[in-house]
VOPAGU-2260 file (C-alpha; in pm, 1 decimal, decimal comma):
REM VOPAGU-2260
SITE   aa  ch    i         X         Y         Z
SITE  MET   A    0   -2456,7    -476,1     -42,1
SITE  SER   A    1   -2833,9    -359,1     -20,3
SITE  VAL   A    2   -3128,5    -490,4    -215,1
SITE  SER   A    3   -3150,2    -119,4    -360,6
SITE  ASP   A    4   -2792,0    -133,0    -466,5
SITE  ARG   A    5   -2866,8    -473,5    -659,4
SITE  ASN   A    6   -3126,1    -269,0    -856,1
SITE  THR   A    7   -2892,1     -18,6   -1033,5
SITE  ASP   A    8   -2979,5      91,6   -1398,2
SITE  TRP   A    9   -2655,6    -105,9   -1502,6
SITE  ARG   A   10   -2757,8    -445,7   -1321,3
SITE  LYS   A   11   -3107,8    -403,7   -1499,6
SITE  LYS   A   12   -2960,7    -376,6   -1836,0
SITE  LEU   A   13   -2713,9    -662,1   -1755,5
SITE  ARG   A   14   -2984,1    -891,5   -1707,6
SITE  GLU   A   15   -3171,2    -803,7   -2011,6
SITE  GLU   A   16   -2889,1    -831,3   -2221,3
SITE  ILE   A   17   -2757,9   -1186,9   -2073,5
SITE  LYS   A   18   -3146,8   -1300,8   -2102,6
SITE  GLY   A   19   -3149,3   -1195,5   -2429,4
SITE  LYS   A   20   -2837,7   -1345,6   -2566,9
SITE  ALA   A   21   -2682,9   -1686,8   -2577,7
SITE  ARG   A   22   -2407,8   -1708,4   -2333,3
SITE  THR   A   23   -2159,4   -1781,8   -2625,7
SITE  GLU   A   24   -2240,5   -1457,3   -2829,3
SITE  ILE   A   25   -2104,6   -1241,1   -2524,7
SITE  GLU   A   26   -1753,9   -1140,9   -2615,6
SITE  ARG   A   27   -1473,2   -1156,3   -2362,3
SITE  VAL   A   28   -1418,9    -889,9   -2140,3
SITE  LYS   A   29   -1103,7    -666,0   -2183,8
SITE  MET   A   30    -894,4    -588,0   -1898,3
SITE  PRO   A   31    -860,3    -216,1   -1806,2
SITE  GLU   A   32    -527,2     -78,5   -1822,3
SITE  ARG   A   33    -347,0     241,4   -1730,7
SITE  ALA   A   34    -185,1     420,1   -2040,3
SITE  ALA   A   35     167,6     355,7   -2096,4
SITE  SER   A   36     290,7     719,5   -2073,4
SITE  GLU   A   37     126,7     729,3   -1699,1
SITE  ARG   A   38     245,8     376,8   -1579,1
SITE  VAL   A   39     611,5     451,2   -1673,4
SITE  LYS   A   40     670,3     720,0   -1434,4
SITE  SER   A   41     662,2     480,1   -1125,7
SITE  GLN   A   42     764,3     144,4   -1039,7
SITE  ARG   A   43     426,7     132,8    -777,3
SITE  LEU   A   44     167,8     198,9   -1045,7
SITE  GLU   A   45     -25,6    -128,4   -1145,9
SITE  VAL   A   46     -80,1    -171,0   -1477,0
SITE  ASN   A   47    -373,2    -365,2   -1537,4
SITE  THR   A   48    -668,2    -167,9   -1284,8
SITE  GLY   A   49    -901,8    -454,1   -1240,4
SITE  LEU   A   50   -1272,7    -529,4   -1360,8
SITE  THR   A   51   -1565,0    -342,9   -1250,8
SITE  GLU   A   52   -1870,5    -534,7   -1093,9
SITE  GLU   A   53   -2065,4    -499,0   -1395,0
SITE  MET   A   54   -1781,5    -604,9   -1602,2
SITE  ALA   A   55   -1703,3    -939,3   -1394,2
SITE  ARG   A   56   -2073,5   -1036,1   -1380,7
SITE  ARG   A   57   -2118,5    -995,2   -1752,4
SITE  GLU   A   58   -1767,5   -1219,7   -1806,3
SITE  ALA   A   59   -1888,5   -1446,7   -1526,4
SITE  SER   A   60   -2242,4   -1502,9   -1729,2
SITE  ARG   A   61   -2051,6   -1633,7   -2025,5
SITE  CYS   A   62   -1947,8   -1946,0   -1819,1
SITE  MET   A   63   -2102,2   -2279,2   -1943,4
SITE  ASP   A   64   -2129,6   -2433,0   -1612,1
SITE  CYS   A   65   -2022,1   -2740,0   -1765,1
SITE  VAL   A   66   -2103,0   -3091,9   -1628,6
SITE  ASN   A   67   -1732,1   -3184,2   -1683,2
SITE  PRO   A   68   -1551,7   -2879,5   -1626,7
SITE  THR   A   69   -1241,1   -2917,0   -1796,3
SITE  CYS   A   70   -1097,7   -2565,5   -1696,8
SITE  MET   A   71   -1025,9   -2743,9   -1359,1
SITE  GLU   A   72    -833,8   -2996,6   -1507,8
SITE  GLY   A   73    -567,3   -2698,2   -1605,2
SITE  CYS   A   74    -558,5   -2569,9   -1233,7
SITE  PRO   A   75    -272,9   -2731,8   -1023,8
SITE  VAL   A   76    -431,3   -2631,7    -708,0
SITE  GLY   A   77    -797,9   -2764,0    -818,3
SITE  ILE   A   78    -977,8   -2435,8    -773,1
SITE  ASP   A   79   -1327,9   -2491,4    -819,9
SITE  ILE   A   80   -1365,3   -2283,6   -1107,9
SITE  PRO   A   81   -1751,1   -2299,4   -1223,6
SITE  GLY   A   82   -1830,8   -2257,7    -857,2
SITE  PHE   A   83   -1640,8   -1928,9    -774,3
SITE  ILE   A   84   -1758,7   -1785,6   -1134,6
SITE  LYS   A   85   -2114,2   -1855,0   -1074,7
SITE  ASN   A   86   -2125,6   -1672,6    -729,0
SITE  ILE   A   87   -2012,0   -1392,8    -906,5
SITE  GLU   A   88   -2270,6   -1394,1   -1175,3
SITE  ARG   A   89   -2507,4   -1393,8    -918,8
SITE  GLY   A   90   -2364,2   -1089,5    -749,3
SITE  GLU   A   91   -2243,4   -1311,1    -432,8
SITE  ILE   A   92   -1901,7   -1199,3    -456,8
SITE  GLY   A   93   -1778,1   -1246,2     -91,1
SITE  GLU   A   94   -1898,5   -1636,8    -164,9
SITE  ALA   A   95   -1672,7   -1651,2    -487,4
SITE  ALA   A   96   -1356,7   -1544,3    -285,7
SITE  ALA   A   97   -1463,0   -1822,4      -5,8
SITE  VAL   A   98   -1478,5   -2057,6    -301,7
SITE  LEU   A   99   -1142,7   -1956,6    -406,8
SITE  LYS   A  100    -986,5   -1960,1     -47,1
SITE  GLN   A  101   -1082,9   -2359,2     -33,7
SITE  THR   A  102    -791,7   -2435,5    -243,7
SITE  SER   A  103    -579,7   -2118,0    -319,0
SITE  ALA   A  104    -393,4   -1935,4     -39,5
SITE  LEU   A  105    -326,0   -1643,6    -280,8
SITE  PRO   A  106    -608,1   -1580,5    -506,9
SITE  ALA   A  107    -533,6   -1236,0    -551,5
SITE  VAL   A  108    -190,0   -1306,8    -650,7
SITE  CYS   A  109    -274,8   -1586,1    -895,3
SITE  GLY   A  110    -526,8   -1351,5   -1037,0
SITE  ARG   A  111    -257,7   -1124,5   -1184,0
SITE  VAL   A  112      61,5   -1332,8   -1234,1
SITE  CYS   A  113     -25,2   -1733,2   -1340,7
SITE  PRO   A  114     -28,4   -1795,6   -1707,6
SITE  GLN   A  115    -401,5   -1879,2   -1717,6
SITE  GLU   A  116    -392,7   -1879,1   -2086,1
SITE  LYS   A  117    -152,9   -2176,8   -2067,2
SITE  GLN   A  118    -344,6   -2368,1   -1772,8
SITE  CYS   A  119    -720,1   -2326,0   -1685,5
SITE  GLU   A  120    -806,1   -2109,4   -1986,1
SITE  SER   A  121    -659,2   -2341,8   -2218,0
SITE  LYS   A  122    -903,4   -2615,8   -2157,3
SITE  CYS   A  123   -1175,4   -2379,6   -2137,2
SITE  PHE   A  124   -1508,8   -2522,5   -2331,2
SITE  TYR   A  125   -1505,3   -2215,5   -2550,3
SITE  LEU   A  126   -1170,9   -2241,5   -2669,5
SITE  GLN   A  127   -1155,3   -2639,7   -2695,7
SITE  LYS   A  128   -1497,3   -2646,5   -2842,3
SITE  LEU   A  129   -1610,2   -2356,1   -2996,3
SITE  LYS   A  130   -1287,6   -2193,0   -3097,7
SITE  LYS   A  131   -1372,3   -1886,0   -2909,1
SITE  ASP   A  132   -1183,4   -1658,1   -2648,0
SITE  PRO   A  133   -1214,9   -1854,1   -2310,7
SITE  VAL   A  134   -1376,5   -1715,5   -2016,3
SITE  ALA   A  135   -1159,6   -1492,9   -1855,7
SITE  ILE   A  136   -1110,1   -1689,9   -1539,9
SITE  GLY   A  137    -766,3   -1497,6   -1418,4
SITE  TYR   A  138    -961,1   -1191,2   -1439,4
SITE  LEU   A  139   -1260,0   -1320,5   -1261,1
SITE  GLU   A  140   -1042,6   -1435,6    -956,7
SITE  ARG   A  141    -837,0   -1132,8    -918,3
SITE  PHE   A  142   -1198,1    -953,7    -920,7
SITE  ALA   A  143   -1340,2   -1165,6    -654,9
SITE  ALA   A  144   -1005,5   -1148,2    -436,8
SITE  ASP   A  145    -969,7    -750,2    -463,7
SITE  TYR   A  146   -1356,6    -694,2    -420,2
SITE  GLU   A  147   -1334,5    -878,6     -80,8
SITE  ARG   A  148   -1048,8    -711,6      43,5
SITE  GLU   A  149   -1166,1    -358,8     -56,7
SITE  SER   A  150   -1496,8    -447,1     113,5
SITE  GLY   A  151   -1295,6    -482,2     452,8
SITE  HIS   A  152   -1474,1    -796,4     506,1
SITE  ILE   A  153   -1216,3   -1043,0     469,2
SITE  SER   A  154   -1315,1   -1395,2     550,6
SITE  VAL   A  155   -1029,7   -1628,6     692,5
SITE  PRO   A  156   -1070,8   -1999,9     609,0
SITE  GLU   A  157   -1165,4   -2253,7     890,9
SITE  VAL   A  158    -902,2   -2442,1    1068,9
SITE  ALA   A  159    -941,5   -2764,7    1213,0
SITE  ALA   A  160    -870,4   -2802,8    1613,5
SITE  SER   A  161    -487,7   -2817,8    1680,7
SITE  ASN   A  162    -343,2   -3160,6    1670,3
SITE  GLY   A  163     -43,5   -3046,5    1847,8
SITE  MET   A  164     228,0   -3143,4    1588,0
SITE  LYS   A  165     466,3   -2877,4    1458,1
SITE  VAL   A  166     574,7   -2867,5    1110,4
SITE  ALA   A  167     829,0   -2639,8     959,4
SITE  VAL   A  168     849,5   -2484,5     620,7
SITE  ILE   A  169    1149,2   -2361,7     463,1
SITE  GLY   A  170    1082,3   -2071,0     232,3
SITE  SER   A  171     816,6   -1815,6     207,7
SITE  GLY   A  172     735,7   -1798,4    -165,5
SITE  PRO   A  173     403,9   -1921,2    -326,2
SITE  SER   A  174     477,0   -2304,5    -262,9
SITE  GLY   A  175     575,1   -2258,6     124,9
SITE  LEU   A  176     278,4   -2019,2     174,7
SITE  SER   A  177      25,3   -2280,8     -25,0
SITE  PHE   A  178     177,1   -2581,2     186,7
SITE  ALA   A  179     149,6   -2380,8     541,4
SITE  GLY   A  180    -201,3   -2297,5     465,6
SITE  ASP   A  181    -322,7   -2624,9     378,7
SITE  MET   A  182    -130,6   -2769,5     700,2
SITE  ALA   A  183    -291,7   -2491,9     879,0
SITE  LYS   A  184    -657,5   -2579,2     781,9
SITE  ARG   A  185    -577,8   -2942,8     906,6
SITE  GLY   A  186    -472,5   -2806,6    1260,6
SITE  TYR   A  187     -98,1   -2840,1    1257,3
SITE  ASP   A  188     148,1   -2583,2    1454,4
SITE  VAL   A  189     289,4   -2435,3    1143,5
SITE  THR   A  190     597,8   -2198,8    1118,0
SITE  VAL   A  191     736,5   -2057,3     832,1
SITE  PHE   A  192    1118,6   -1987,1     851,4
SITE  GLU   A  193    1249,2   -1706,1     567,1
SITE  ALA   A  194    1610,5   -1613,0     519,2
SITE  LEU   A  195    1499,5   -1248,2     403,8
SITE  HIS   A  196    1382,0    -973,3     622,7
SITE  GLU   A  197    1028,3    -982,1     449,4
SITE  ILE   A  198     779,2   -1272,3     373,8
SITE  GLY   A  199     694,1   -1341,5      19,7
SITE  GLY   A  200     977,9   -1453,9    -146,2
SITE  VAL   A  201     982,4   -1450,1    -522,3
SITE  LEU   A  202     671,9   -1283,7    -516,9
SITE  LYS   A  203     847,8    -966,6    -319,1
SITE  TYR   A  204    1209,8    -962,3    -458,3
SITE  GLY   A  205    1133,3   -1126,1    -820,3
SITE  ILE   A  206     801,7    -973,6    -954,6
SITE  PRO   A  207     780,1    -586,6    -977,7
SITE  GLU   A  208     484,5    -348,8    -833,1
SITE  PHE   A  209     353,1    -280,4   -1151,1
SITE  ARG   A  210     241,7    -633,1   -1193,4
SITE  LEU   A  211     198,4    -748,3    -816,5
SITE  PRO   A  212     179,3    -473,0    -544,2
SITE  ASN   A  213     333,2    -579,9    -225,5
SITE  ARG   A  214      -1,7    -458,8     -55,0
SITE  ILE   A  215    -157,4    -742,9    -228,6
SITE  VAL   A  216      68,1   -1003,2    -114,8
SITE  ASP   A  217      81,2    -861,5     267,8
SITE  VAL   A  218    -287,0    -906,9     278,2
SITE  GLU   A  219    -309,0   -1261,1     193,0
SITE  ILE   A  220      -9,1   -1336,0     404,5
SITE  ASP   A  221    -187,5   -1161,0     685,6
SITE  ASN   A  222    -511,1   -1409,5     601,0
SITE  LEU   A  223    -250,5   -1684,6     680,2
SITE  ARG   A  224    -125,6   -1532,8     990,3
SITE  GLN   A  225    -492,0   -1520,8    1095,2
SITE  MET   A  226    -518,7   -1908,8    1039,9
SITE  GLY   A  227    -227,5   -1952,9    1284,4
SITE  VAL   A  228      80,9   -1965,2    1074,1
SITE  LYS   A  229     344,2   -1802,8    1239,9
SITE  PHE   A  230     650,3   -1671,5    1035,9
SITE  ILE   A  231    1043,7   -1578,9    1142,3
SITE  THR   A  232    1245,0   -1366,0     906,9
SITE  ASN   A  233    1614,8   -1352,7     871,6
SITE  PHE   A  234    1624,7   -1737,9     943,8
SITE  ILE   A  235    1873,5   -1918,6     714,3
SITE  VAL   A  236    1792,6   -2307,3     780,4
SITE  GLY   A  237    2116,0   -2469,4     707,5
SITE  GLN   A  238    2304,2   -2189,6     886,8
SITE  THR   A  239    2090,4   -2011,3    1139,7
SITE  ALA   A  240    1997,6   -2345,2    1257,6
SITE  SER   A  241    1989,7   -2703,1    1115,4
SITE  ILE   A  242    1700,4   -2945,9    1023,9
SITE  GLU   A  243    1845,3   -3146,5    1289,7
SITE  ASP   A  244    1816,0   -2838,3    1561,8
SITE  LEU   A  245    1456,8   -2801,9    1435,7
SITE  LYS   A  246    1369,3   -3165,5    1485,4
SITE  ALA   A  247    1478,3   -3133,7    1874,0
SITE  GLU   A  248    1259,2   -2822,9    1935,5
SITE  GLY   A  249     975,7   -3060,6    1826,3
SITE  PHE   A  250     914,9   -3017,1    1482,4
SITE  ARG   A  251     806,9   -3333,0    1279,5
SITE  GLY   A  252     742,6   -3242,5     926,4
SITE  PHE   A  253     952,5   -3021,6     689,7
SITE  TYR   A  254     859,0   -2875,0     342,1
SITE  VAL   A  255    1129,9   -2707,8     171,3
SITE  GLY   A  256    1020,2   -2440,4     -81,7
SITE  SER   A  257    1318,8   -2254,2     -74,0
SITE  GLY   A  258    1322,3   -2172,4    -419,9
SITE  ALA   A  259    1596,8   -2095,4    -716,6
SITE  GLY   A  260    1764,9   -1749,5    -621,8
SITE  LEU   A  261    2111,6   -1856,7    -760,9
SITE  PRO   A  262    2152,3   -1633,5   -1046,3
SITE  ARG   A  263    2274,0   -1810,5   -1389,8
SITE  PHE   A  264    2520,7   -1654,2   -1639,1
SITE  MET   A  265    2643,3   -1740,8   -1977,7
SITE  ASN   A  266    3029,7   -1743,8   -1925,8
SITE  ILE   A  267    3138,4   -1506,5   -2211,7
SITE  PRO   A  268    3414,0   -1252,6   -2195,9
SITE  GLY   A  269    3332,6    -936,4   -2010,9
SITE  GLU   A  270    3075,0   -1038,3   -1753,6
SITE  ASN   A  271    3233,5    -931,2   -1455,3
SITE  ALA   A  272    3252,4    -560,3   -1574,9
SITE  ASN   A  273    3086,2    -307,8   -1369,7
SITE  GLY   A  274    2728,7    -259,1   -1446,5
SITE  VAL   A  275    2660,3    -643,7   -1588,4
SITE  LEU   A  276    2395,9    -732,9   -1321,8
SITE  SER   A  277    2200,3   -1049,8   -1293,9
SITE  SER   A  278    1829,9   -1033,1   -1307,5
SITE  ASN   A  279    1789,7   -1163,4    -934,6
SITE  GLU   A  280    2018,9    -884,7    -809,2
SITE  TYR   A  281    1854,4    -600,4   -1036,7
SITE  LEU   A  282    1479,9    -691,6    -921,3
SITE  THR   A  283    1554,0    -747,2    -594,9
SITE  ARG   A  284    1738,0    -421,5    -514,4
SITE  VAL   A  285    1461,3    -268,7    -676,7
SITE  ASN   A  286    1126,7    -453,5    -541,3
SITE  LEU   A  287    1245,5    -553,7    -205,1
SITE  MET   A  288    1497,7    -252,8    -116,7
SITE  GLY   A  289    1354,5      30,1    -283,3
SITE  ALA   A  290    1643,6     106,3    -531,6
SITE  ASP   A  291    1425,6     292,3    -743,3
SITE  GLN   A  292    1377,2     564,4    -473,2
SITE  GLU   A  293    1649,1     844,6    -471,9
SITE  ASP   A  294    1765,4     827,3    -115,9
SITE  ALA   A  295    1793,0     408,8    -151,1
SITE  ASP   A  296    2051,2     264,8      81,4
SITE  THR   A  297    2094,2     -42,7    -181,1
SITE  PRO   A  298    2096,2     156,6    -508,5
SITE  VAL   A  299    2132,7      29,3    -833,1
SITE  PHE   A  300    2305,7      94,7   -1157,3
SITE  ARG   A  301    2082,4     329,3   -1325,9
SITE  GLY   A  302    2169,3     315,9   -1697,5
SITE  LYS   A  303    2039,3     524,5   -2006,4
SITE  ASN   A  304    2105,9     233,6   -2246,1
SITE  VAL   A  305    1985,6     -67,5   -2082,3
SITE  VAL   A  306    2027,1    -419,0   -2259,2
SITE  VAL   A  307    1833,7    -671,1   -2103,2
SITE  VAL   A  308    1926,0   -1048,3   -2214,7
SITE  GLY   A  309    1641,5   -1327,9   -2210,5
SITE  GLY   A  310    1267,3   -1367,3   -2340,5
SITE  GLY   A  311    1108,8   -1475,5   -1998,4
SITE  ASN   A  312     886,5   -1303,8   -1790,0
SITE  THR   A  313    1175,7   -1201,6   -1575,0
SITE  ALA   A  314    1331,2   -1053,2   -1865,1
SITE  MET   A  315    1017,9    -817,9   -1925,9
SITE  ASP   A  316    1007,6    -711,4   -1561,9
SITE  SER   A  317    1388,5    -633,7   -1561,8
SITE  VAL   A  318    1361,8    -427,7   -1933,1
SITE  ARG   A  319    1001,9    -279,9   -1790,1
SITE  THR   A  320    1191,0    -185,2   -1453,8
SITE  ALA   A  321    1476,5       6,4   -1657,5
SITE  LEU   A  322    1251,0     197,5   -1835,4
SITE  ARG   A  323    1116,0     346,7   -1477,8
SITE  LEU   A  324    1453,1     376,8   -1363,8
SITE  GLY   A  325    1513,3     677,8   -1641,1
SITE  ALA   A  326    1653,7     453,2   -1932,1
SITE  ASP   A  327    1643,0     636,5   -2280,0
SITE  LYS   A  328    1663,9     296,0   -2460,6
SITE  ALA   A  329    1568,9     -27,2   -2263,7
SITE  MET   A  330    1626,7    -351,7   -2512,2
SITE  ILE   A  331    1527,4    -715,0   -2506,1
SITE  VAL   A  332    1818,3    -920,6   -2699,5
SITE  TYR   A  333    1682,8   -1263,4   -2723,0
SITE  ARG   A  334    1854,4   -1559,3   -2925,8
SITE  ARG   A  335    1527,4   -1677,4   -3065,1
SITE  SER   A  336    1209,5   -1513,1   -3272,0
SITE  GLU   A  337     963,0   -1326,4   -3078,4
SITE  ALA   A  338     732,6   -1654,2   -3138,9
SITE  GLU   A  339     954,2   -1865,9   -2902,4
SITE  MET   A  340     957,7   -1627,0   -2621,6
SITE  PRO   A  341     834,6   -1818,6   -2298,6
SITE  ALA   A  342     690,6   -1466,8   -2181,2
SITE  ARG   A  343     331,7   -1444,4   -2135,8
SITE  ILE   A  344     181,4   -1248,6   -2439,6
SITE  GLU   A  345      25,3   -1009,9   -2216,2
SITE  GLU   A  346     370,3    -903,4   -2077,9
SITE  VAL   A  347     540,9    -888,2   -2409,5
SITE  LYS   A  348     243,0    -638,3   -2525,6
SITE  HIS   A  349     311,0    -426,0   -2200,3
SITE  ALA   A  350     671,3    -389,0   -2271,2
SITE  LYS   A  351     629,9    -269,3   -2639,8
SITE  GLU   A  352     372,1     -35,2   -2528,8
SITE  GLU   A  353     602,9     134,3   -2288,3
SITE  GLY   A  354     861,9     157,3   -2542,1
SITE  CYS   A  355    1081,6    -149,4   -2501,2
SITE  GLU   A  356    1300,8    -252,1   -2798,8
SITE  PHE   A  357    1313,4    -590,6   -2913,0
SITE  ILE   A  358    1575,8    -735,1   -3086,0
SITE  THR   A  359    1539,2   -1103,2   -3141,9
SITE  LEU   A  360    1728,6   -1376,9   -3339,4
SITE  THR   A  361    2069,7   -1193,9   -3170,8
SITE  ASN   A  362    2274,8   -1328,3   -2899,4
SITE  PRO   A  363    2569,4   -1172,4   -2683,6
SITE  VAL   A  364    2897,8   -1285,7   -2723,4
SITE  GLU   A  365    3105,9   -1034,5   -2563,0
SITE  TYR   A  366    3062,1    -736,7   -2313,9
SITE  ILE   A  367    3298,9    -449,2   -2417,6
SITE  GLN   A  368    3442,0    -251,9   -2093,2
SITE  ASP   A  369    3568,8     116,8   -2088,7
SITE  GLU   A  370    3904,3     241,3   -1910,8
SITE  ARG   A  371    3722,4     205,3   -1571,5
SITE  GLY   A  372    3624,3    -129,7   -1633,6
SITE  ARG   A  373    3240,7     -21,9   -1682,7
SITE  VAL   A  374    3045,2    -211,7   -1951,6
SITE  LYS   A  375    3011,2      28,8   -2271,5
SITE  GLN   A  376    2905,4    -210,9   -2552,1
SITE  VAL   A  377    2775,8    -537,9   -2598,3
SITE  LYS   A  378    2907,8    -745,1   -2902,2
SITE  VAL   A  379    2621,8    -947,4   -3026,2
SITE  GLN   A  380    2591,4   -1190,6   -3318,2
SITE  LYS   A  381    2295,7   -1271,6   -3521,1
SITE  MET   A  382    2124,1   -1647,0   -3522,2
SITE  GLU   A  383    1884,6   -1850,7   -3731,2
SITE  LEU   A  384    1647,3   -2125,0   -3606,0
SITE  GLY   A  385    1768,0   -2455,2   -3669,5
SITE  GLU   A  386    1617,2   -2787,9   -3558,5
SITE  PRO   A  387    1378,7   -2855,6   -3217,3
SITE  ASP   A  388    1566,3   -2897,0   -2888,7
SITE  GLU   A  389    1457,8   -3113,0   -2601,5
SITE  SER   A  390    1168,0   -2852,7   -2531,4
SITE  GLY   A  391    1045,6   -2888,9   -2853,8
SITE  ARG   A  392    1133,6   -2516,3   -2970,6
SITE  ARG   A  393    1401,4   -2466,6   -3276,6
SITE  SER   A  394    1768,5   -2427,9   -3156,0
SITE  PRO   A  395    1906,0   -2088,6   -3229,2
SITE  VAL   A  396    2224,6   -2138,4   -3458,1
SITE  ALA   A  397    2484,5   -1862,2   -3492,8
SITE  VAL   A  398    2523,7   -1669,1   -3827,1
SITE  GLU   A  399    2894,6   -1667,9   -3862,7
SITE  GLY   A  400    3069,9   -1315,6   -3951,1
SITE  SER   A  401    2718,0   -1153,2   -3832,2
SITE  GLU   A  402    2862,8    -989,6   -3507,4
SITE  TYR   A  403    2799,5    -617,8   -3444,7
SITE  LEU   A  404    2788,0    -381,7   -3119,6
SITE  ILE   A  405    2516,5    -238,8   -2926,4
SITE  ASP   A  406    2609,8      83,4   -2699,1
SITE  ALA   A  407    2510,8     -39,0   -2345,4
SITE  ASP   A  408    2599,4     105,0   -1991,5
SITE  VAL   A  409    2379,2    -170,8   -1802,6
SITE  VAL   A  410    2334,8    -506,1   -1893,8
SITE  VAL   A  411    2090,0    -726,9   -1682,9
SITE  VAL   A  412    2112,7   -1105,1   -1755,9
SITE  ALA   A  413    1800,5   -1282,4   -1726,3
SITE  VAL   A  414    1861,6   -1652,2   -1854,3
SITE  GLY   A  415    1746,8   -1844,8   -1589,4
SITE  VAL   A  416    1835,1   -1930,3   -1244,0
SITE  SER   A  417    1961,8   -2228,9   -1044,0
SITE  PRO   A  418    1832,4   -2368,4    -701,0
SITE  ASN   A  419    1905,3   -2215,6    -373,4
SITE  PRO   A  420    2211,0   -2471,3    -272,7
SITE  ILE   A  421    2175,4   -2403,3     103,1
SITE  ILE   A  422    1949,9   -2715,5     198,8
SITE  PRO   A  423    2072,6   -2934,9     -47,3
SITE  ASN   A  424    2433,0   -2899,2     107,9
SITE  SER   A  425    2310,6   -2876,8     464,8
SITE  VAL   A  426    2097,4   -3189,8     494,3
SITE  SER   A  427    2322,0   -3534,4     525,8
SITE  GLY   A  428    2226,0   -3821,1     257,9
SITE  LEU   A  429    1960,0   -3617,0      75,9
SITE  GLU   A  430    1949,2   -3716,9    -311,5
SITE  VAL   A  431    1999,2   -3400,2    -500,9
SITE  SER   A  432    2005,4   -3399,0    -915,7
SITE  ARG   A  433    2273,6   -3317,7   -1094,8
SITE  LYS   A  434    2134,0   -2958,9   -1161,6
SITE  GLY   A  435    2102,0   -2907,5    -790,3
SITE  THR   A  436    1751,2   -2939,2    -736,1
SITE  ILE   A  437    1602,0   -3190,8    -442,0
SITE  VAL   A  438    1499,3   -3528,1    -621,4
SITE  VAL   A  439    1148,1   -3612,7    -472,2
SITE  ASP   A  440     856,1   -3864,0    -536,5
SITE  GLU   A  441     633,1   -3677,8    -794,8
SITE  ASN   A  442     314,3   -3819,1    -639,0
SITE  THR   A  443     415,4   -3747,8    -272,7
SITE  MET   A  444     650,6   -3471,9    -307,4
SITE  GLU   A  445     863,4   -3651,5     -27,3
SITE  SER   A  446    1255,8   -3648,3     -77,3
SITE  ASN   A  447    1452,9   -4005,0      13,9
SITE  ILE   A  448    1474,8   -3859,9     374,4
SITE  PRO   A  449    1153,1   -3964,0     581,9
SITE  GLY   A  450     938,9   -3678,0     676,4
SITE  LEU   A  451    1132,2   -3417,3     464,6
SITE  TYR   A  452     914,7   -3301,6     149,7
SITE  ALA   A  453    1015,5   -3021,2    -126,2
SITE  GLY   A  454     837,5   -2882,7    -381,7
SITE  GLY   A  455     838,0   -2532,1    -638,5
SITE  ASP   A  456    1192,8   -2418,6    -798,0
SITE  ILE   A  457    1417,4   -2607,6    -535,5
SITE  VAL   A  458    1253,4   -2911,5    -737,2
SITE  ARG   A  459    1177,8   -2783,9   -1062,8
SITE  GLY   A  460    1442,4   -2556,6   -1114,0
SITE  GLY   A  461    1192,6   -2304,8   -1242,2
SITE  ALA   A  462     825,5   -2308,3   -1201,5
SITE  THR   A  463     541,6   -2103,5   -1212,8
SITE  VAL   A  464     367,9   -1953,5    -910,8
SITE  ILE   A  465      44,6   -2179,1    -949,5
SITE  LEU   A  466     237,3   -2495,7   -1015,7
SITE  ALA   A  467     490,5   -2401,8    -717,6
SITE  MET   A  468     145,0   -2370,8    -524,1
SITE  GLY   A  469      28,0   -2686,0    -630,8
SITE  ASP   A  470     344,6   -2868,1    -510,5
SITE  GLY   A  471     268,8   -2744,2    -179,9
SITE  ARG   A  472    -101,3   -2828,5    -197,0
SITE  ARG   A  473      29,8   -3217,0    -273,4
SITE  ALA   A  474     287,6   -3226,5     -19,6
SITE  ALA   A  475      84,9   -3126,1     253,5
SITE  ALA   A  476    -209,7   -3389,9     173,7
SITE  CYS   A  477      66,0   -3667,0     155,8
SITE  MET   A  478     262,0   -3525,0     479,2
SITE  ASP   A  479     -73,2   -3528,7     671,0
SITE  GLU   A  480    -148,8   -3899,5     565,4
SITE  ARG   A  481     195,3   -3989,9     666,6
SITE  MET   A  482     206,4   -3814,1    1001,6
SITE  LYS   A  483    -180,0   -3972,3    1092,6
SITE  LEU   A  484     -10,8   -4311,8    1073,8
């Protein structure tokens, strides 16, 4: 960017505004969005459109550059948050992106889908001490990554000289990609094995493009390729080849990030009816296989009255996808109140703006079929909140005699997932929990099999993108220490 470009009117005004105000008097930026009436027309139109440079630099100027930045305590991958934000404030956006890439393999992804409000932003000085809106760390992360990508000058993190040691990554979701990037930086020969035909794991099959466009994921994956990471698709470790086979090929360390792709249902009558799908299948067909296209090879049921069971981000993704597939009525049915919903506040807001209906304190008890075996109604029961459960949320209790019917020709069940069982079942002696997750040392992420590490959903059973990435980083650091011995 030239000197003359830096001296445009808005930059002068911004400098004067910031100079004339205390940082704490500047209001938090609002993310620009496409109108609901426009965005529901396509699965591919991203809802949030990103900050302008003026907006980003104004927001960056709010950062207090604390001596002890508590925001970093809330970041599972340890991003130097004040470091990248202060670069944005100075207009050095490329440098801001470089700071992000020191610790994050997926800054443009995290800037879009991570729950910053529960992590880094929840620890911000503004919120903790001043009871004001925190610095919009997530928006700024997205801005820096997008600015760099759109500039055409994408930096590649520095990698150490090759040490000749081969490591295998099983699964190309956020945890595996984070691990792969950190190991490549340390000079390892890294190969990622992916069971599906595309790289990205849940980032591709589980998150719709109106939240996270595939092209954004592809650019960040290509950055890893340029660092030397190799990717092999359509390869199921545990079936195509075993870990023992890979050891025979010279791989010395293994990281399992195979996720939790096994659908979970409620075991109620009628679940086998046509038109009752798991959110995994529903979203994978649309996000990864183009089922939203009229000529799709793998189409999906397109209902006019769609019920989505659940209250998490996956449920919001599913109900909003239903609208984009032409549903006249798309409904969330959730057994607790809206206040207990685990979905991000932003996702709930967007779903409501787009016309989704929320039926809370209500739980399905049966799916009613027509004469052809197709779901036609959902029998639901009203609930009330009782005592808190293990998670601290109040448990839903059925209200006797409160059942009623909701018309539905498609039902999407989004009540959680279970770990992918292929790796746990294929490694002799591997310690697995009763829920099917791989048991690891929480400090090192190593399993009871020396040299075999794991993280993300295959360990946690369900995690955010950034928590999964944090597992990958921790495992990379610990595997590196072990392999140097």
